[in-house]
C-alpha positions as CSV (number, residue, x, y, z in Angstrom):
1,G,125.1,42.9,60.2
2,G,127.7,44.6,62.4
3,P,128.0,48.0,60.7
4,R,124.3,48.3,59.9
5,R,123.3,47.4,63.5
6,T,125.9,50.0,64.8
7,S,124.4,52.6,62.5
8,R,120.8,51.9,63.8
9,V,122.0,52.1,67.4
10,I,123.7,55.4,66.7
11,R,120.6,56.8,64.9
12,S,118.4,55.6,67.8
13,L,120.8,57.1,70.3
14,Y,120.9,60.3,68.2
15,W,117.1,60.6,68.2
16,K,116.8,59.9,71.9
17,L,119.4,62.7,72.6
18,I,117.6,65.1,70.3
19,S,114.2,64.3,71.9
20,G,115.7,64.7,75.4
21,F,117.3,68.0,74.5
22,G,114.1,69.1,72.8
23,L,112.1,68.4,76.0
24,I,114.7,70.3,78.0
25,I,114.5,73.3,75.6
26,L,110.6,73.2,75.7
27,A,110.7,73.1,79.5
28,L,113.1,76.1,79.6
29,V,110.9,78.0,77.2
30,A,107.9,77.3,79.3
31,I,109.7,78.4,82.5
32,N,111.1,81.5,80.9
33,G,107.6,82.4,79.5
34,F,106.2,82.0,83.0
35,V,109.0,84.2,84.5
36,V,108.4,86.9,81.8
37,F,104.6,86.8,82.6
38,R,105.3,87.2,86.3
39,L,107.8,90.0,85.7
40,H,105.2,91.8,83.6
41,E,102.8,91.6,86.6
42,V,105.5,92.9,88.9
43,R,106.2,95.8,86.5
44,S,102.5,96.7,86.3
45,T,102.2,96.6,90.1
46,L,105.3,98.9,90.5
47,R,104.1,101.2,87.8
48,S,100.7,101.5,89.5
49,M,102.3,102.1,92.9
50,I,104.5,104.9,91.5
51,A,101.8,106.5,89.3
52,V,98.9,106.3,91.8
53,D,99.7,105.3,95.3
54,V,102.9,107.3,95.8
55,H,101.2,110.3,94.2
56,L,98.2,109.9,96.5
57,I,100.5,109.8,99.5
58,D,102.2,113.0,98.4
59,L,98.8,114.6,97.8
60,A,97.6,113.6,101.3
61,R,100.6,115.3,102.8
62,S,99.9,118.3,100.7
63,L,96.2,118.3,101.8
64,R,97.3,118.2,105.5
65,A,99.6,121.2,105.0
66,S,97.0,123.1,103.0
67,L,94.3,122.5,105.7
68,A,96.8,123.6,108.4
69,E,97.5,126.9,106.5
70,E,93.8,127.3,105.8
71,E,93.0,126.9,109.5
72,Q,95.6,129.5,110.5
73,S,94.1,132.0,108.0
74,S,90.6,131.2,109.2
75,Q,91.5,131.8,112.8
76,K,93.2,135.1,112.0
77,F,90.2,136.2,109.9
78,L,87.7,135.2,112.6
79,V,89.6,137.3,115.2
80,T,90.5,140.3,113.0
81,R,87.9,140.2,110.2
82,D,90.7,141.6,108.1
83,S,90.2,141.3,104.3
84,L,93.9,140.3,103.9
85,Y,93.2,137.1,105.9
86,A,90.0,136.6,104.0
87,S,92.0,136.7,100.8
88,L,94.6,134.3,102.2
89,L,91.8,132.0,103.4
90,R,90.3,132.0,99.8
91,D,93.7,131.1,98.3
92,H,94.2,128.3,100.8
93,A,90.7,127.0,100.4
94,S,91.1,127.0,96.6
95,H,94.4,125.1,96.9
96,T,92.7,122.6,99.3
97,A,89.9,122.1,96.7
98,E,92.5,121.5,94.0
99,V,94.3,118.9,96.0
100,L,91.0,117.2,96.9
101,D,90.1,117.1,93.2
102,A,93.5,115.6,92.3
103,M,93.1,113.0,94.9
104,M,89.6,112.1,93.8
105,G,90.9,111.7,90.2
106,L,93.5,109.2,91.4
107,A,91.7,107.3,94.2
108,T,90.1,104.0,93.1
109,D,89.4,102.6,96.5
110,R,85.8,103.2,97.6
111,P,86.5,104.0,101.3
112,V,89.2,106.5,100.2
113,R,86.8,108.2,97.8
114,N,84.1,108.3,100.5
115,A,86.5,109.9,102.9
116,L,87.5,112.5,100.3
117,R,83.9,113.3,99.7
118,R,83.3,113.8,103.4
119,I,86.3,116.2,103.6
120,R,85.1,118.1,100.6
121,R,81.5,118.5,101.8
122,G,82.6,119.6,105.3
123,H,85.3,121.8,104.0
124,E,83.0,123.6,101.5
125,G,80.4,124.1,104.2
126,L,82.9,125.4,106.7
127,F,84.5,127.7,104.2
128,L,81.1,129.2,103.2
129,G,80.2,129.6,106.9
130,I,83.4,131.6,107.5
131,T,83.4,133.7,104.3
132,D,79.7,134.2,103.6
133,P,77.7,133.7,106.8
134,S,74.0,133.7,106.3
135,P,72.0,136.3,108.2
136,L,70.4,133.4,110.2
137,H,73.7,132.0,111.4
138,S,76.7,133.6,113.1
139,L,80.3,133.0,112.1
140,P,81.6,129.7,113.4
141,S,83.7,130.0,116.5
142,E,87.5,129.4,116.5
143,V,86.9,126.2,118.3
144,I,84.5,124.9,115.7
145,V,87.0,125.8,113.0
146,A,89.9,124.1,114.8
147,D,87.9,121.0,115.6
148,S,86.6,120.7,112.0
149,M,90.1,121.2,110.5
150,A,91.5,118.7,112.9
151,A,88.9,116.2,111.8
152,Y,89.7,116.8,108.1
153,V,93.4,116.4,108.9
154,A,92.7,113.2,110.7
155,V,90.9,111.8,107.7
156,A,93.7,112.9,105.4
157,E,96.2,111.1,107.7
158,G,94.0,108.0,107.6
159,I,94.0,108.1,103.8
160,Q,97.7,108.5,103.8
161,R,98.1,105.6,106.2
162,D,95.8,103.3,104.3
163,V,97.5,104.0,101.0
164,Q,100.9,103.4,102.6
165,H,99.7,100.1,104.0
166,S,98.5,99.3,100.4
167,V,101.9,100.1,99.1
168,F,103.6,97.9,101.7
169,G,101.2,95.1,100.8
170,A,102.0,95.5,97.1
171,V,105.7,95.6,97.9
172,A,105.4,92.4,99.9
173,G,103.6,90.8,97.0
174,V,106.3,91.9,94.6
175,E,108.9,90.4,96.9
176,E,107.0,87.2,97.1
177,T,106.7,87.0,93.3
178,T,110.4,87.8,92.8
179,D,111.4,85.2,95.4
180,R,109.4,82.5,93.6
């Protein structure tokens, strides 16, 4: 029984080795599957940040600049009543409205959307008050325009800050995922 017994021991050892390696391979496949799944999440987060959040931050900066230009044109128009400044004011107001529309199209966060709506409503009312005053109301003063524009700029800065904090949080989440 020596050679037969040796053959059975070798076969038994062979199957134990195959089973052990099979379990190791299955564990590696499971771990790699989990890693691929998590990397897909990281990729989605980064894609969202680039496509939405970074673009929103750029638009908030553009909104602030557009509001500043619009305020300058408004102040000049209110002082001079010159049609050139009225035309510039219309151009800047149109650009501001376009930026607001683009931001509304990207924003998914309810507080950001509400803030953008507040800017839009106030901005439209102020622009109409300057360019088409009703017979019942006089033109808004330079102080009212400056205060209103400063309030809109402050809201735009708040939106930019909130989105930046969101990006920082997402980056921290990505770092935590990649560390794991």
